[in-house]
N, C-alpha and C positions, 0 to 999 in steps of 0.2 A: 912108394911111389916116392920119389926123390921131386920136391917141389923148390923152386928157389925162395930166397928170402924177399919177401916183401910184407909188407902189411897185409895186402889181401890172404895172402895162403898161411901167415900167422896162426890164424883159429884150426886151421886142416891139419898141419903139420901138429898143433900141441895133441890135438885130437888122437893124429896117427902115432904120438909121442907114448900115448897112454892106452893103446889099443889094449896091448895085451893082459894090464891091470885090469879095464873094467870087464873086458871078457872072461875073466876068471871073478872076477866079481860078481857081473850076474849068475855065475854055474853056481855063485854059494847061494844064490835064492829058492832052492829048494830042498838044500841042506836048513838052510832056516825056518820054510815053514814046515818043513818035517819035526822040526825042533820045538820052536814055538806057535805053530799055525799060519795057516794061509793067511789071512788076518795081519797077522804081522810084519810077512812079508810085501806088505802093498808098496812099501817105500823102495821097494827098488824096480817097482813098475811103476813108480812117478819118477824115478833115476832116469830109468829106461827112458819115457816121454820127455824129459830133459836133452837130453843126448841126443833124441833124435829130431827136436827140433831146432836146437844150434848145428846138428848137421845141416839138416836142410835150409836152413839162414845160411850159411855159410856157401852148399852150392848155389843158392839165390844171388851172392855175391859175385863168386865166379863167372855164372850165367852171365850177368846185365854188366860185367868188366867186358866179357867177349861180347856180348850188344853193344855197349858203347865204342866198342874197338872197331866193329865190322860197320858201324856208321861212319865214325871219322873216317876211316878210310873209303867209303864210299862217297863222303861228303869231299874230302880232300881231291878222289878220283874227278866229281863232278866239277869241282870248281876250277879243278885243271885245264878241263874240256872248254868250260865257258871264256875262259882267260886265253883260249887257244885261241875259239873264236873270235873275241875280240879285237884280239890283235893280229 
């Protein structure tokens, strides 16, 4: 996905830039667990949970930005309609 350079898209762009690394890192969890034990691999799960929380937060930012944009457009149309009736 080619995202525009805006403050809102910056976190998602950074996540996408490192997607390959994170995928490879998560895949190593099973190798790590085989050598050091399942309990020692728990930080991999914690990192995955943190990554998911960040992705969900970024998605929420986008969703709220879209909602605000729709509301502003709707409000502008309503205001134009009221002005047209008043004059």
